[in-house]
C-alpha positions, -999 to 999 in steps of 0.1 A, spaced: 0 0 0 13 35 -8 16 61 20 14 97 8 25 126 30 11 159 17 14 196 25 -14 222 30 -16 226 -8 -24 189 -11 9 182 -28 28 150 -21 60 157 -3 70 121 5 57 87 -4 67 52 4 53 17 6 38 -2 35 22 -36 43 -13 -36 58 -13 -52 93 -49 -44 103 -78 -23 92 -107 -9 112 -136 13 104 -116 46 111 -80 34 112 -54 14 94 -21 0 107 8 -6 83 43 -18 85 70 2 67 108 2 67 127 35 73 140 44 39 165 71 47 202 69 57 210 65 94 205 98 113 206 108 149 172 119 163 165 130 198 178 102 221 181 75 194 195 69 159 170 62 132 185 35 110 178 25 74 153 -4 76 142 3 112 107 -12 114 78 14 117 44 2 127 22 32 115 -14 38 125 -34 63 106 -69 75 116 -96 90 95 -113 106 126 -83 119 145 -58 148 139 -27 127 142 -10 94 133 13 73 154 45 55 144 60 29 167 97 25 159 117 -7 163 154 -11 158 164 -30 127 192 -49 144 177 -61 177 140 -53 173 140 -32 204 113 -5 208 127 30 203 97 52 208 67 68 192 69 94 165 36 112 159 26 136 132 -1 161 138 -22 166 107 -56 164 92 -74 131 95 -61 106 70 -78 96 38 -78 58 38 -85 41 4 -81 6 -9 -46 11 -22 -33 42 -5 -33 63 27 -27 100 25 -25 127 52 -19 164 53 10 171 76 7 202 97 43 204 108 38 198 145 51 165 158 53 147 191 82 124 201 77 100 230 108 81 239 106 45 252 107 57 288 76 79 282 93 113 280 73 136 256 88 163 234 67 185 211 87 193 179 86 218 151 65 244 168 83 271 148 74 254 115 38 251 126 36 288 134 49 296 99 19 279 84 -4 308 95 -34 286 100 -67 301 110 -79 299 146 -103 271 140 -77 249 124 -52 257 151 -77 248 178 -83 213 161 -45 208 159 -39 216 196 -69 194 206 -54 166 186 -20 171 202 -35 172 237 -55 140 231 -25 123 217 -3 133 247 -30 119 271 -33 87 251 5 81 251 9 90 288 -9 58 298 5 36 270 32 11 279 59 4 254 50 -26 231 68 -58 237 
């Protein structure tokens, strides 16, 4: 299945392939392999071919990526994109990324990322309110979530 990350102008800014793990009425979970060169990120290193278990929602303003190390399978953390609810079709998933991200390390520490990029989008107040409501809901959800085994 193709995953399409889009900007506010509905233009594809990144695309890659994933394998469907499960599908629900308002969500889909896929497995994808990190397809960029190794790069330090927060308290980890993202490695080419790290395993990402990505859940996209058609009724929530975020998606959640569980990240597992390519070498030992160890859980690294959750990377979450704040964006408009996903469009889930038979052969693709697309979402409009709204710059704001949330990193939750394996120990549960949360860091909001890219607030400067988010502010540059100059969104109207209604859209900003939905984004922050999504972020707050996500933060609450991940506060109580234990790392996957």
